[in-house]
VODREN-222114 format. One line per field, with one value per residue (C-alpha): residue number from 1; residue in one letter; y, x, z. Coordinates in steps of 0.05 Angstrom, whole numbers, plus 5000, padded with zeros to 4 digits. Layout:
N
seq <- (NUM	...)
type <- (A	...)
py <- (Y	...)
px <- (X	...)
pz <- (Z	...)
This chain:
373
seq <- (1	2	3	4	5	6	7	8	9	10	11	12	13	14	15	16	17	18	19	20	21	22	23	24	25	26	27	28	29	30	31	32	33	34	35	36	37	38	39	40	41	42	43	44	45	46	47	48	49	50	51	52	53	54	55	56	57	58	59	60	61	62	63	64	65	66	67	68	69	70	71	72	73	74	75	76	77	78	79	80	81	82	83	84	85	86	87	88	89	90	91	92	93	94	95	96	97	98	99	100	101	102	103	104	105	106	107	108	109	110	111	112	113	114	115	116	117	118	119	120	121	122	123	124	125	126	127	128	129	130	131	132	133	134	135	136	137	138	139	140	141	142	143	144	145	146	147	148	149	150	151	152	153	154	155	156	157	158	159	160	161	162	163	164	165	166	167	168	169	170	171	172	173	174	175	176	177	178	179	180	181	182	183	184	185	186	187	188	189	190	191	192	193	194	195	196	197	198	199	200	201	202	203	204	205	206	207	208	209	210	211	212	213	214	215	216	217	218	219	220	221	222	223	224	225	226	227	228	229	230	231	232	233	234	235	236	237	238	239	240	241	242	243	244	245	246	247	248	249	250	251	252	253	254	255	256	257	258	259	260	261	262	263	264	265	266	267	268	269	270	271	272	273	274	275	276	277	278	279	280	281	282	283	284	285	286	287	288	289	290	291	292	293	294	295	296	297	298	299	300	301	302	303	304	305	306	307	308	309	310	311	312	313	314	315	316	317	318	319	320	321	322	323	324	325	326	327	328	329	330	331	332	333	334	335	336	337	338	339	340	341	342	343	344	345	346	347	348	349	350	351	352	353	354	355	356	357	358	359	360	361	362	363	364	365	366	367	368	369	370	371	372	373)
type <- (M	K	T	A	S	G	R	H	E	V	R	A	A	H	R	F	A	G	S	F	A	K	I	A	A	V	C	G	A	C	T	I	G	T	A	A	W	A	A	G	D	S	V	T	N	H	Q	G	D	I	T	P	M	C	G	T	K	P	M	I	V	G	I	S	D	G	Y	G	G	N	T	W	R	K	T	G	L	A	E	A	K	D	E	L	S	R	C	K	N	V	K	R	I	I	Y	S	N	A	N	G	D	P	Q	K	A	S	S	D	I	N	S	M	V	A	Q	G	V	N	V	L	I	L	L	P	D	F	G	A	V	Q	L	P	S	M	R	S	A	I	K	A	G	V	A	V	V	P	Y	S	A	Q	L	A	G	T	P	G	R	D	Y	V	V	N	V	V	G	D	T	K	Q	I	G	V	L	W	A	D	W	L	G	T	T	V	K	K	G	N	V	V	F	L	G	G	S	P	G	A	A	S	S	Q	N	F	L	N	G	L	K	A	G	L	K	P	Y	A	N	L	K	L	L	S	D	Q	F	V	V	T	N	W	N	P	V	D	A	Q	K	A	T	A	G	L	I	A	Q	Y	P	K	I	D	A	I	V	T	D	S	G	T	T	A	L	A	A	I	K	A	F	E	Q	A	H	L	T	V	P	A	I	A	T	I	A	S	D	N	E	L	N	C	H	Y	L	Q	A	K	K	A	G	T	P	F	P	Y	Y	T	L	D	G	T	T	S	Y	V	R	F	A	V	R	Q	G	V	A	A	Y	Q	G	T	A	D	K	E	S	P	S	I	L	P	F	V	Y	A	D	S	A	R	G	L	D	P	K	C	D	P	S	A	P	P	D	A	D	L	T	S	A	L	P	A	A	R	L	K	E	V	F	A	Q)
py <- (3348	3346	3330	3264	3294	3355	3342	3325	3404	3443	3385	3392	3482	3482	3426	3463	3540	3575	3610	3571	3589	3621	3575	3579	3577	3551	3493	3479	3411	3403	3415	3480	3484	3454	3467	3485	3499	3497	3448	3401	3398	3419	3416	3376	3332	3319	3271	3258	3173	3163	3100	3125	3162	3103	3092	3019	3053	3038	3092	3111	3167	3216	3254	3314	3353	3420	3403	3341	3311	3341	3317	3349	3332	3262	3260	3281	3228	3181	3206	3207	3142	3126	3159	3117	3047	3053	3058	2983	3006	3045	3008	3054	3104	3143	3194	3251	3303	3359	3382	3456	3456	3492	3463	3397	3401	3414	3360	3319	3324	3314	3247	3223	3243	3203	3145	3149	3182	3193	3232	3285	3314	3358	3417	3474	3507	3537	3569	3600	3587	3504	3522	3505	3435	3433	3458	3414	3360	3377	3371	3301	3281	3273	3308	3353	3373	3432	3428	3476	3540	3583	3591	3645	3593	3584	3515	3469	3503	3490	3452	3410	3454	3490	3459	3515	3532	3595	3646	3699	3654	3629	3704	3715	3654	3693	3751	3721	3681	3756	3791	3742	3725	3791	3836	3903	3908	3914	3861	3846	3795	3756	3721	3694	3709	3787	3795	3725	3722	3674	3710	3770	3729	3717	3785	3810	3757	3776	3867	3842	3800	3847	3908	3891	3895	3959	3949	3914	3952	3922	3952	3954	3942	3913	3839	3826	3782	3733	3677	3630	3614	3607	3658	3704	3714	3712	3769	3805	3788	3827	3889	3888	3885	3948	3986	3965	3985	3939	3883	3847	3791	3757	3726	3678	3633	3582	3539	3561	3624	3634	3586	3641	3695	3660	3650	3723	3747	3698	3710	3777	3765	3787	3760	3720	3757	3716	3669	3645	3606	3557	3486	3486	3427	3382	3424	3487	3446	3413	3486	3517	3459	3465	3533	3525	3462	3521	3558	3608	3597	3650	3649	3603	3583	3543	3514	3445	3385	3409	3348	3324	3381	3329	3279	3326	3342	3264	3266	3315	3283	3211	3235	3288	3228	3184	3225	3205	3254	3296	3350	3376	3445	3458	3516	3471	3503	3468	3447	3480	3441	3474	3532	3556	3598	3532	3492	3445	3428	3408	3338	3326	3275	3273	3206	3251	3295	3369	3377	3336	3346	3302	3333	3277	3238	3174	3124	3131	3069	3094	3163	3133	3097	3158	3185	3131	3143)
px <- (8806	8749	8672	8633	8581	8542	8507	8571	8588	8540	8548	8629	8627	8571	8616	8685	8643	8673	8716	8784	8815	8875	8943	8937	9007	9085	9107	9178	9188	9176	9095	9061	9012	8952	8925	8854	8821	8754	8752	8801	8879	8919	8986	9034	9064	8988	8968	8890	8861	8848	8812	8748	8747	8761	8687	8660	8660	8723	8767	8816	8861	8901	8957	8986	9054	9065	9143	9160	9231	9260	9273	9204	9166	9190	9182	9105	9081	9113	9077	9013	9016	9037	8965	8934	8960	8915	8848	8849	8786	8832	8842	8893	8928	8955	9010	9034	9084	9081	9159	9146	9092	9025	8995	9022	8984	8919	8918	8940	8882	8835	8863	8859	8791	8780	8807	8766	8802	8748	8793	8846	8901	8937	8990	8975	9030	9005	8961	8891	8909	8899	8827	8783	8812	8799	8727	8719	8737	8686	8626	8651	8640	8711	8741	8785	8835	8891	8938	9010	8990	8937	8885	8840	8783	8715	8701	8647	8656	8724	8754	8716	8774	8840	8894	8947	8995	8959	9014	8989	8994	9060	9082	9054	9098	9146	9140	9130	9199	9237	9195	9224	9297	9323	9277	9299	9335	9310	9282	9285	9238	9264	9205	9195	9183	9159	9081	9079	9008	9053	9105	9061	9013	9066	9096	9027	9026	9094	9076	9015	9054	9106	9054	9057	9141	9155	9234	9231	9233	9218	9260	9212	9144	9151	9183	9256	9245	9292	9255	9263	9330	9395	9444	9388	9369	9451	9457	9387	9419	9488	9453	9418	9481	9516	9444	9429	9480	9455	9409	9389	9332	9320	9254	9246	9183	9247	9295	9338	9335	9347	9412	9436	9413	9469	9527	9521	9531	9583	9625	9616	9655	9596	9556	9497	9427	9375	9341	9273	9245	9205	9213	9289	9326	9386	9440	9411	9406	9472	9502	9469	9496	9560	9567	9543	9597	9649	9629	9596	9522	9459	9386	9359	9282	9247	9178	9178	9126	9100	9115	9055	9010	8981	8963	8909	8900	8881	8840	8794	8793	8773	8718	8694	8684	8659	8615	8654	8676	8743	8726	8812	8822	8851	8885	8946	9006	9069	9111	9172	9231	9286	9292	9362	9320	9301	9363	9329	9368	9341	9371	9427	9441	9499	9482	9419	9413	9423	9345	9328	9261	9279	9216	9173	9113	9144	9177	9256	9255	9215	9247	9320	9280	9258	9326	9349	9306)
pz <- (3446	3403	3400	3391	3355	3341	3400	3441	3418	3458	3513	3508	3512	3576	3607	3598	3609	3676	3707	3745	3805	3817	3848	3928	3941	3921	3982	3995	3958	3889	3885	3886	3942	3954	3874	3896	3823	3819	3766	3796	3806	3741	3764	3720	3781	3802	3747	3747	3732	3664	3680	3696	3632	3583	3578	3535	3465	3422	3401	3351	3372	3325	3357	3309	3315	3272	3292	3303	3320	3378	3442	3476	3424	3425	3485	3499	3447	3489	3541	3510	3483	3559	3575	3514	3544	3606	3567	3540	3487	3444	3384	3344	3348	3293	3292	3242	3223	3196	3198	3201	3142	3162	3103	3121	3188	3164	3109	3164	3206	3147	3125	3208	3208	3136	3176	3231	3292	3346	3395	3358	3408	3379	3387	3337	3318	3263	3302	3269	3197	3233	3252	3196	3188	3268	3260	3204	3248	3300	3255	3232	3304	3327	3399	3383	3440	3416	3472	3502	3447	3458	3403	3386	3361	3400	3453	3413	3357	3334	3390	3458	3502	3493	3540	3569	3613	3658	3630	3680	3745	3721	3716	3788	3806	3790	3811	3880	3874	3856	3906	3966	3939	3894	3934	3896	3825	3756	3729	3649	3622	3552	3499	3431	3367	3353	3380	3415	3437	3497	3512	3520	3568	3612	3605	3631	3687	3712	3702	3747	3795	3813	3835	3908	3898	3894	3896	3838	3774	3703	3656	3580	3578	3522	3523	3490	3426	3419	3378	3424	3384	3434	3378	3381	3459	3469	3423	3454	3519	3502	3478	3544	3578	3529	3552	3628	3677	3727	3706	3771	3741	3682	3669	3603	3578	3555	3584	3519	3516	3600	3586	3530	3575	3620	3577	3547	3626	3631	3565	3589	3662	3692	3760	3725	3756	3783	3736	3729	3670	3652	3618	3632	3597	3616	3592	3629	3692	3684	3671	3732	3781	3747	3772	3841	3838	3820	3872	3829	3833	3810	3839	3802	3791	3740	3728	3695	3672	3621	3567	3610	3583	3534	3584	3605	3540	3524	3586	3572	3488	3516	3566	3513	3468	3512	3557	3616	3668	3676	3727	3713	3691	3621	3651	3672	3716	3719	3785	3816	3795	3819	3876	3898	3952	3989	3964	3904	3858	3792	3758	3708	3664	3636	3585	3563	3503	3520	3498	3540	3595	3660	3689	3649	3682	3641	3681	3676	3638	3581	3577	3569	3510	3483	3490	3452	3380)
């Protein structure tokens, strides 16, 4: 999200400073408890109303992506546009896709500033290397809001606020599910690339959450590297199967990784352990439902709605530029989408792409349009 001027930088920093309360509980439906956040309800299936935040100033909004093209990214872009459609004073939306090029990602931001964007929403795939261009945009009076990836920058100087998933609390929710479902046994955590901060944060949350459950043992203090790649994840899981005679639960920070782990156990003709994950996709959920139908179900728990993170970022950016109020926390929680222990099944759509996210906040008809692109 972006600030609107030098004065807005300071104002935004004060506006979004402070701590945020943790989630209260998990309910049995597709929701997360009372969502008693200090700064407002920020659970992905409890979207706020942007209308009172729209203000009156005409605005041009930029949406910058580091890796566009896959279904998740396309869905997120459609969600951002859908959210902005509620503000009649949005005059133009400019989209850029760096296609995996860090230099282009930075130049895209500079280009958008030159084109007069007032609000810039970006997924900072390349981390700290994008901070200088973001800082320049802030100085130019743009309300910059990065989302989904945690940055080391300073609110009010490098961006208005960083909208991200609450990785530590998500780890606690996983642990609570394991503690009440698996109850006893060995747990492994599959993360992403070496040194990935998000995976480490997830693991830290899981470790903290497992402390009350003395009968659950985390087999490694480090996350298992998978590079969020299904081939690497399947190889890594095969290695774990060879190393440990008994694995009772696998936790992952990606639905793609979870499915790869499941396939590794199936190919080894072993019972699939309990699976707890985030950001599931159509292929994973169809696979789970097929296993259940075949009489070989495995315990399954997933938190979803991650394509809607961008909506929180849009609202924060618009409010910062317009000088209106957004009381939502920038620390987001996905909602419970599947929980085998409670009989909560995910959806499966054979006509949708394998990587489709059916937990989007988009209307069903609009989501099908995204899939057809």
